[in-house]
C-alpha positions as CSV (number, residue, x, y, z in Angstrom):
1,M,97.1,107.2,99.8
2,A,99.1,104.1,99.0
3,V,97.4,102.2,101.9
4,S,93.9,103.1,100.8
5,I,94.6,101.9,97.3
6,S,96.0,98.7,98.6
7,A,93.0,98.2,100.8
8,V,90.7,98.8,97.9
9,V,92.5,96.3,95.7
10,L,92.6,93.7,98.6
11,L,88.9,94.1,99.4
12,G,88.1,93.9,95.7
13,I,89.9,90.6,95.3
14,V,88.1,89.3,98.4
15,V,84.7,90.2,97.0
16,F,85.6,88.8,93.6
17,V,86.7,85.4,95.2
18,L,83.5,85.3,97.4
19,I,81.3,86.0,94.3
20,R,83.1,83.4,92.2
21,G,83.0,80.8,95.1
22,G,79.2,81.2,95.5
23,S,79.4,82.5,99.0
24,V,78.0,85.9,98.0
25,R,75.6,86.7,95.2
26,I,75.9,89.7,92.9
27,L,73.0,91.7,94.3
28,P,74.1,91.6,98.0
29,A,77.6,92.5,96.9
30,L,76.3,95.5,94.9
31,A,74.2,96.5,97.9
32,C,77.3,96.4,100.2
33,T,79.3,98.4,97.6
34,G,76.6,101.1,97.5
35,F,76.5,101.2,101.2
36,G,80.2,101.7,101.3
37,F,80.0,104.6,98.9
38,F,77.3,106.3,100.9
39,L,79.2,105.6,104.2
40,A,82.3,107.2,102.7
41,S,80.4,110.5,102.2
42,S,78.9,110.5,105.7
43,G,80.2,112.0,108.9
44,A,81.5,108.6,110.0
45,A,84.1,108.5,107.2
46,P,86.9,110.4,109.2
47,L,86.5,108.1,112.1
48,I,86.7,105.0,110.0
49,T,89.7,106.3,108.1
50,D,91.5,107.1,111.4
51,A,90.7,103.6,112.8
52,I,92.0,101.9,109.6
53,G,95.1,104.2,109.8
54,T,95.7,103.2,113.4
55,V,95.4,99.5,112.6
56,T,97.7,99.7,109.6
57,A,100.3,101.6,111.7
58,L,100.0,99.0,114.4
59,I,100.5,96.2,111.9
60,S,103.5,97.9,110.2
61,S,105.2,98.5,113.6
62,I,105.2,94.7,114.3
């Protein structure tokens, strides 16, 4: 759980910086956020969660 909260905070900061920097506009950012919420409730969510867990375990073992 701690890893997912940290990932959410990190990705939120990245999106905020991109919006403030003018690289991403508000509506595309909101569309991507909506897509993420719908993707999280789909059948692909466990696969994505496992992949992220594998990557974070690999990084923490270095």
